[in-house]
ROKE-350664 format. One record per residue (C-alpha): residue in three letters; x, y negated, z negated. Coordinates in steps of 0.1 Angstrom, whole numbers, plus 2048, in hexadecimal, padded with zeros to 3 digits. Each point is the difference from the previous one (the first is absolute). Layout:
ROKE-350664
+-----+------+-------+-----+
: res : east : north :  up :
+-----+------+-------+-----+
: ALA :    X :     Y :   Z :
...
+-----+------+-------+-----+
//
This chain:
ROKE-350664
+-----+------+-------+-----+
: res : east : north :  up :
+-----+------+-------+-----+
: MET :  46F :   7FD : 743 :
: VAL :  7E9 :   7F0 : 816 :
: THR :  7E7 :   7E6 : 7FC :
: ILE :  7D8 :   808 : 808 :
: GLU :  801 :   7F0 : 821 :
: GLU :  81D :   813 : 806 :
: ALA :  7F0 :   823 : 7F7 :
: LEU :  7E3 :   7F8 : 80E :
: ARG :  80D :   7FC : 820 :
: ILE :  811 :   81E : 7FF :
: ILE :  7E3 :   811 : 7FC :
: GLU :  7ED :   7EF : 81C :
: ASP :  820 :   805 : 818 :
: GLN :  7FD :   828 : 7FF :
: ASN :  7FF :   80F : 822 :
: ILE :  7E2 :   81F : 7F9 :
: SER :  7F1 :   81C : 81B :
: LEU :  7DA :   7F9 : 7F4 :
: LYS :  7EF :   822 : 805 :
: SER :  7DA :   801 : 809 :
: GLU :  7E4 :   820 : 7F7 :
: SER :  7D7 :   802 : 80F :
: LYS :  7EE :   7F4 : 7DE :
: PRO :  7DD :   809 : 7FF :
: LEU :  7EB :   7E2 : 7FA :
: GLU :  7F6 :   80A : 7DE :
: GLY :  824 :   7FD : 7F7 :
: ALA :  80E :   7E3 : 810 :
: LEU :  7F9 :   7E6 : 7E9 :
: GLY :  821 :   7EA : 7FA :
: PHE :  80F :   80F : 81B :
: ALA :  810 :   7EF : 820 :
: LEU :  7FA :   806 : 826 :
: SER :  819 :   80C : 811 :
: THR :  7EE :   7F5 : 820 :
: ASN :  7E9 :   7E7 : 80D :
: THR :  7DF :   809 : 801 :
: VAL :  7EB :   7F9 : 819 :
: SER :  7D7 :   803 : 807 :
: PRO :  7F2 :   81E : 812 :
: PHE :  7DD :   7F0 : 802 :
: ASP :  7EE :   7E1 : 7FE :
: VAL :  7F5 :   7F5 : 7DC :
: PRO :  7E4 :   7FD : 7FE :
: GLU :  7FA :   81A : 819 :
: PHE :  7E0 :   7F0 : 80C :
: ASP :  7EA :   7E3 : 7F8 :
: ASN :  7F3 :   803 : 7DA :
: SER :  7E9 :   7F1 : 7E7 :
: ALA :  811 :   7E9 : 7E8 :
: MET :  7DF :   805 : 7E8 :
: ASP :  7E1 :   810 : 7F9 :
: GLY :  7E6 :   7EC : 816 :
: TYR :  7F4 :   804 : 823 :
: ALA :  80E :   7FD : 820 :
: LEU :  7EF :   7EB : 817 :
: CYS :  7FB :   7F8 : 823 :
: GLY :  803 :   7D8 : 80D :
: LEU :  7F8 :   7E6 : 7E6 :
: TYR :  7DE :   7FE : 7F1 :
: GLN :  7F4 :   803 : 7DF :
: GLU :  7E8 :   81C : 807 :
: TYR :  802 :   81F : 80B :
: GLN :  7F1 :   823 : 80A :
: LEU :  815 :   81C : 7EC :
: VAL :  803 :   81E : 817 :
: GLY :  815 :   816 : 7E7 :
: GLU :  820 :   804 : 7ED :
: VAL :  825 :   806 : 7FD :
: ALA :  811 :   80E : 7E4 :
: ALA :  828 :   7FE : 7F8 :
: GLY :  809 :   821 : 814 :
: ASP :  7E8 :   806 : 819 :
: SER :  809 :   806 : 823 :
: LYS :  7E2 :   7F7 : 811 :
: ASP :  7FC :   7E4 : 81B :
: ILE :  7E9 :   7E6 : 7FD :
: LYS :  7F6 :   7E9 : 81D :
: LEU :  7ED :   7E1 : 7F0 :
: GLN :  7ED :   7EA : 818 :
: ASP :  7F8 :   7DE : 7FC :
: GLY :  7F0 :   7F6 : 7DD :
: GLU :  802 :   820 : 7F1 :
: ALA :  819 :   80B : 7E2 :
: VAL :  809 :   821 : 7EF :
: ARG :  805 :   804 : 7D5 :
: ILE :  829 :   801 : 800 :
: PHE :  814 :   80B : 7E1 :
: THR :  828 :   7F6 : 7FB :
: GLY :  816 :   80F : 817 :
: ALA :  7E9 :   811 : 819 :
: LYS :  801 :   7FE : 821 :
: VAL :  7F0 :   7D8 : 80E :
: PRO :  7E8 :   807 : 824 :
: ASN :  817 :   7F7 : 81A :
: ASN :  7E7 :   7E4 : 80D :
: ALA :  7FD :   7F2 : 7D8 :
: THR :  804 :   7D9 : 800 :
: ALA :  808 :   801 : 7DB :
: VAL :  7F2 :   812 : 7DE :
: MET :  7F3 :   7F0 : 7E7 :
: MET :  802 :   808 : 7D8 :
: GLN :  7E2 :   80C : 7F1 :
: GLU :  801 :   7E6 : 7E8 :
: LYS :  7F1 :   7E5 : 81A :
: THR :  7E6 :   816 : 80D :
: SER :  7DA :   811 : 7FC :
: VAL :  7EE :   81F : 80D :
: THR :  7DA :   7F9 : 80C :
: ASP :  7F3 :   823 : 80B :
: SER :  81B :   804 : 81C :
: THR :  80A :   7DA : 804 :
: LEU :  821 :   7F5 : 7F2 :
: PHE :  7FF :   7D8 : 7F8 :
: LEU :  821 :   7E9 : 7F8 :
: ASP :  807 :   7EA : 7E5 :
: GLU :  814 :   7EC : 81C :
: MET :  80B :   7FD : 821 :
: PRO :  821 :   81D : 809 :
: LYS :  819 :   7F9 : 813 :
: VAL :  816 :   810 : 81A :
: GLY :  814 :   81F : 7F0 :
: GLN :  7F3 :   7F6 : 7E0 :
: ASN :  811 :   81A : 7E2 :
: ILE :  80C :   81A : 81F :
: ARG :  822 :   814 : 7F9 :
: LYS :  80C :   7FB : 827 :
: ARG :  810 :   81E : 80C :
: GLY :  82A :   7FD : 7FF :
: GLY :  7FB :   7E4 : 7EC :
: GLN :  81A :   80A : 7E2 :
: LEU :  814 :   812 : 81A :
: THR :  801 :   80E : 825 :
: GLU :  80E :   81F : 80F :
: GLY :  822 :   801 : 800 :
: GLN :  809 :   7E2 : 7EB :
: THR :  81B :   802 : 7E1 :
: VAL :  7F1 :   806 : 7E3 :
: PHE :  81D :   800 : 7E7 :
: GLU :  826 :   7FC : 80B :
: LYS :  81B :   818 : 7F0 :
: GLY :  80B :   7F9 : 7E1 :
: HIS :  7D7 :   7F7 : 7F8 :
: ILE :  800 :   80C : 7D8 :
: LEU :  7DA :   812 : 7FE :
: ASN :  7EA :   7F2 : 7E3 :
: PRO :  7DC :   80C : 7FA :
: PRO :  7F2 :   7E5 : 81E :
: SER :  81B :   814 : 819 :
: LEU :  7F7 :   823 : 7F4 :
: ALA :  7DA :   7F3 : 808 :
: LEU :  804 :   7F7 : 823 :
: MET :  819 :   818 : 80B :
: GLY :  7E1 :   818 : 7F0 :
: SER :  7EA :   7EA : 815 :
: LEU :  817 :   809 : 81B :
: GLY :  7FA :   825 : 801 :
: LEU :  827 :   804 : 7F5 :
: SER :  804 :   819 : 7E7 :
: GLN :  826 :   805 : 803 :
: LEU :  814 :   7E0 : 7FE :
: GLU :  825 :   800 : 80A :
: VAL :  813 :   7F0 : 7E1 :
: PHE :  823 :   7F5 : 7F3 :
: SER :  808 :   824 : 7E5 :
: ARG :  80D :   7EF : 7DE :
: PRO :  821 :   80D : 7F1 :
: ARG :  803 :   81B : 7EC :
: VAL :  80C :   7F4 : 7DC :
: ASN :  80C :   811 : 7E6 :
: ILE :  806 :   7F7 : 7DC :
: ILE :  81D :   807 : 7E6 :
: THR :  803 :   7F6 : 7DE :
: THR :  81C :   800 : 7E8 :
: GLY :  807 :   7FF : 7DC :
: ASN :  80E :   819 : 7E6 :
: GLU :  7E5 :   7ED : 7E6 :
: LEU :  7E2 :   804 : 814 :
: VAL :  7E7 :   818 : 7F7 :
: LYS :  7DD :   804 : 816 :
: PRO :  7E1 :   7F0 : 7F8 :
: GLY :  7EA :   820 : 7E8 :
: GLU :  821 :   80D : 7F3 :
: PRO :  80C :   801 : 7E1 :
: LYS :  81E :   7E5 : 7F9 :
: THR :  81C :   800 : 7E4 :
: GLU :  814 :   7DD : 7F2 :
: GLY :  813 :   7EC : 81D :
: GLN :  7E7 :   80C : 81E :
: ILE :  7E8 :   7F1 : 80F :
: TYR :  7E3 :   806 : 814 :
: GLU :  80C :   800 : 82A :
: SER :  7E6 :   7E3 : 811 :
: ASN :  813 :   7F7 : 81D :
: SER :  7F7 :   81E : 817 :
: TYR :  7DA :   7F8 : 7FB :
: ALA :  804 :   7D8 : 805 :
: ILE :  814 :   807 : 820 :
: SER :  7E0 :   819 : 80F :
: GLY :  7E8 :   7ED : 7F7 :
: ALA :  80D :   7E3 : 80E :
: LEU :  804 :   817 : 823 :
: GLU :  7DE :   809 : 7FD :
: GLN :  7F4 :   7DC : 7FF :
: PHE :  80C :   7F8 : 81F :
: GLY :  7F9 :   81E : 810 :
: PHE :  820 :   817 : 7FA :
: GLN :  803 :   81F : 7F1 :
: HIS :  822 :   814 : 7EF :
: HIS :  804 :   821 : 80B :
: GLN :  818 :   80F : 7E3 :
: LYS :  804 :   7F2 : 7DF :
: THR :  820 :   808 : 7EE :
: GLN :  810 :   7FB : 7DD :
: ILE :  822 :   7FE : 7FF :
: ARG :  818 :   801 : 7DE :
: ASP :  821 :   7ED : 7FE :
: ASP :  815 :   817 : 80B :
: PHE :  818 :   7FE : 822 :
: GLU :  7FC :   824 : 810 :
: ALA :  7D7 :   7FC : 7FD :
: THR :  801 :   7DD : 80A :
: LYS :  80E :   809 : 81E :
: ALA :  7F1 :   820 : 804 :
: GLY :  7DB :   7F1 : 7F9 :
: ILE :  808 :   7E3 : 81C :
: LYS :  80B :   819 : 81A :
: THR :  7E0 :   810 : 7FC :
: ALA :  7E9 :   7E5 : 800 :
: LEU :  813 :   7F5 : 823 :
: GLU :  7F8 :   820 : 80D :
: SER :  7DA :   7F8 : 800 :
: CYS :  7FA :   7DC : 803 :
: ASP :  801 :   7DE : 81A :
: VAL :  807 :   7E8 : 7DB :
: LEU :  810 :   809 : 7DD :
: ILE :  7F5 :   7ED : 7E4 :
: ILE :  817 :   809 : 7E5 :
: SER :  7F9 :   7EB : 7DF :
: GLY :  820 :   7FD : 7E4 :
: GLY :  820 :   80E : 802 :
: ILE :  80E :   7DE : 818 :
: SER :  811 :   7EF : 7E6 :
: VAL :  826 :   7FF : 7F3 :
: GLY :  7FD :   817 : 7E0 :
: ASP :  812 :   81B : 7F8 :
: TYR :  7DE :   818 : 806 :
: ASP :  7F5 :   7EC : 823 :
: PHE :  80C :   81A : 81C :
: VAL :  7EB :   7F5 : 81B :
: LYS :  813 :   7E9 : 815 :
: GLN :  817 :   81B : 7FF :
: SER :  7EB :   81D : 80B :
: LEU :  7F0 :   7EE : 819 :
: ASP :  828 :   7FD : 811 :
: ASP :  800 :   81D : 800 :
: ASN :  7E8 :   809 : 811 :
: GLY :  805 :   7ED : 81D :
: VAL :  7EA :   7E2 : 7F8 :
: ASN :  811 :   7E0 : 809 :
: GLU :  7FC :   7E1 : 7EB :
: LEU :  7F1 :   7E1 : 812 :
: PHE :  7FC :   7EC : 7E2 :
: TYR :  805 :   802 : 7DA :
: LYS :  7F7 :   7E9 : 7E5 :
: VAL :  7E9 :   7E6 : 807 :
: PHE :  803 :   7DD : 7F1 :
: GLN :  7E1 :   800 : 7EF :
: LYS :  7EC :   805 : 7E3 :
: PRO :  7F4 :   816 : 7F8 :
: GLY :  810 :   81C : 814 :
: LYS :  825 :   7F9 : 806 :
: PRO :  80A :   823 : 802 :
: LEU :  7EF :   806 : 820 :
: TYR :  80F :   817 : 81B :
: PHE :  7F3 :   806 : 822 :
: GLY :  810 :   817 : 817 :
: ARG :  7FB :   814 : 820 :
: LYS :  80C :   825 : 80D :
: ASP :  7F2 :   803 : 826 :
: ASN :  7DC :   7F9 : 802 :
: GLN :  7FD :   804 : 7D7 :
: PHE :  7FD :   7E7 : 7EA :
: VAL :  80E :   7FC : 7D8 :
: PHE :  7F2 :   7E7 : 7E9 :
: ALA :  80D :   804 : 7DC :
: LEU :  7F0 :   7EB : 7E9 :
: PRO :  806 :   7F6 : 7D7 :
: GLY :  7F1 :   813 : 7EA :
: ASN :  7F1 :   7E8 : 7EC :
: PRO :  7DB :   800 : 807 :
: ALA :  7FB :   7DC : 80D :
: SER :  822 :   7FD : 812 :
: SER :  7F3 :   821 : 811 :
: LEU :  7DC :   7F9 : 80D :
: THR :  80A :   7DB : 807 :
: CYS :  81C :   80A : 819 :
: PHE :  7E4 :   818 : 80D :
: TYR :  7EB :   7E1 : 80A :
: VAL :  81B :   7EA : 810 :
: TYR :  815 :   818 : 80F :
: VAL :  7F5 :   823 : 803 :
: LEU :  7DB :   7F6 : 811 :
: PRO :  80D :   7F4 : 81A :
: LEU :  819 :   81B : 811 :
: LEU :  7E2 :   814 : 7F9 :
: GLN :  7E6 :   7EB : 811 :
: LYS :  81D :   7FC : 81A :
: LEU :  801 :   828 : 805 :
: SER :  7DB :   7FD : 808 :
: GLY :  7FF :   7EC : 817 :
: TYR :  7F5 :   7E3 : 7F2 :
: GLY :  802 :   7DB : 812 :
: SER :  807 :   7EE : 7DE :
: TYR :  80F :   80D : 7DF :
: GLY :  7FC :   7FB : 7D8 :
: LEU :  7EE :   7EF : 7ED :
: ALA :  7E6 :   7E3 : 803 :
: SER :  814 :   7E2 : 7F6 :
: TYR :  7EE :   7E3 : 7FB :
: GLN :  807 :   7DD : 7E9 :
: PHE :  7EE :   7F8 : 7E2 :
: PRO :  801 :   7DD : 7E3 :
: ILE :  80D :   80C : 7E5 :
: LYS :  7E9 :   7FC : 7E0 :
: HIS :  821 :   7F6 : 7EA :
: ALA :  828 :   7F6 : 7FD :
: TYR :  813 :   81A : 80B :
: GLU :  827 :   804 : 802 :
: ASN :  811 :   81A : 808 :
: ARG :  81F :   806 : 7E5 :
: PHE :  806 :   823 : 811 :
: GLY :  821 :   7F6 : 814 :
: ARG :  7EE :   815 : 81D :
: PRO :  7E6 :   7F8 : 81A :
: SER :  7E2 :   817 : 7EE :
: PHE :  7E3 :   813 : 80B :
: LEU :  7EA :   7F4 : 7DF :
: LYS :  7E0 :   815 : 7F8 :
: ALA :  7E4 :   7E7 : 804 :
: THR :  7DA :   7FF : 807 :
: VAL :  7F0 :   7E9 : 813 :
: VAL :  7DE :   7F2 : 7F7 :
: ASP :  7E6 :   7EA : 80C :
: GLY :  81D :   7F3 : 81E :
: LYS :  819 :   7FD : 7E0 :
: VAL :  820 :   811 : 7F5 :
: GLU :  80A :   80B : 7E3 :
: ILE :  822 :   80D : 7F0 :
: LEU :  7FB :   81B : 7E7 :
: ASP :  810 :   807 : 7E7 :
: GLY :  818 :   823 : 7F9 :
: GLN :  813 :   7FE : 81E :
: GLY :  81F :   81A : 7F5 :
: SER :  802 :   815 : 81D :
: SER :  7F6 :   81C : 7E9 :
: MET :  7DD :   7EC : 7F5 :
: ILE :  7E5 :   814 : 815 :
: GLN :  7DE :   7F4 : 7F2 :
: SER :  807 :   7DC : 80A :
: MET :  7FE :   80D : 820 :
: ALA :  7E5 :   811 : 801 :
: LYS :  7EA :   7E5 : 7F0 :
: GLY :  811 :   7EC : 81D :
: ASN :  7F3 :   7FE : 822 :
: ALA :  821 :   7EE : 815 :
: LEU :  826 :   800 : 7FC :
: ALA :  808 :   7DC : 7FD :
: PHE :  821 :   7F1 : 814 :
: VAL :  813 :   7E6 : 7EA :
: ASP :  825 :   7F9 : 80B :
: ASP :  81B :   800 : 7EE :
: GLY :  804 :   7E0 : 7E7 :
: GLU :  7DD :   7F9 : 810 :
: VAL :  7EB :   7E4 : 7EB :
: LEU :  7DA :   7FE : 802 :
: LYS :  7E7 :   7E9 : 7FA :
: GLU :  7DE :   805 : 7FA :
: GLY :  7F1 :   7FC : 824 :
: ASP :  81C :   80D : 811 :
: LEU :  7FD :   81A : 81F :
: VAL :  80A :   821 : 7F4 :
: ARG :  809 :   81F : 81E :
: CYS :  7ED :   81A : 7F4 :
: LYS :  7FF :   825 : 80C :
: LEU :  7DF :   810 : 7F9 :
: ILE :  802 :   825 : 7F2 :
: SER :  7DA :   804 : 7FB :
+-----+------+-------+-----+
//
């Protein structure tokens, strides 16, 4: 058995070979860049107006209007001293323009423009190269593409981006008692739910499962199912069958399929019977079958590895400290990840901490970490991983 810190360190220390691919701009959200990106030209490429108004030549309060420039116009207007043109946001400013005055501070009579105040040199003009210059690094390798990133890449005319590939993930659930939702069940059976939690959690963070399989508690079927799943994935997530009961065949099946155990069992609650192994460049997590345990182990251990395999520079859920709303004592005998909710900057430990209880987890938005035997008073700070 290992500690939480040891388990996380083992995952962090895995040597991996990252894969890369070319991704269309519209499908690159959440991917990490596999190369540095440099600007192919100045941004903006030309001086342009920051607002609707008038481009002015010289510093006066009265000008002669001589034309108009709309956004997208390519015409090159040369102003004489004391002249102005009507101009719109984003339009190219005449080369010898001194300033742009917003239209709200102007009035026009016939072809004469009057200003309510004196203009200032460079006012409301977005200068060429003011954001980026040609050849300047835009984003470094490893940058995770968010919506503003995609907007900037699009403004640079880049339709294809070089990114790190995301790992292919397969899911196996085990258990004779499991029935798919929507199908009839008999007494003693339950509806299978863990695969939906795991696939949903994958999707929550931008990952997808490639294949999902349900296997009965049978040694040969488990061994064959794992063998097949390993043929088409980078990461295999197994739910159930990893404890020490008479019908728990996952660990022996992994051994027989050549998976090297890296750790088995973690001193924690929930999720003590957690397995992590490796076969060449493939990784396997065998999660406990109880729903809350399974999902907790995904958030704490599986997610960081998936992000590492995707070229992310930092891994795991965002962690913060919040004051607790009430007194609490951890009497579980192990360090615990507790279902919790954070509201208005304070954390509340929820009822229903049993490993099989998923409703409280669905109502919460955080996992609060409380050490073995730790006694908390109202207002004490608690480490929390935000899950939504």
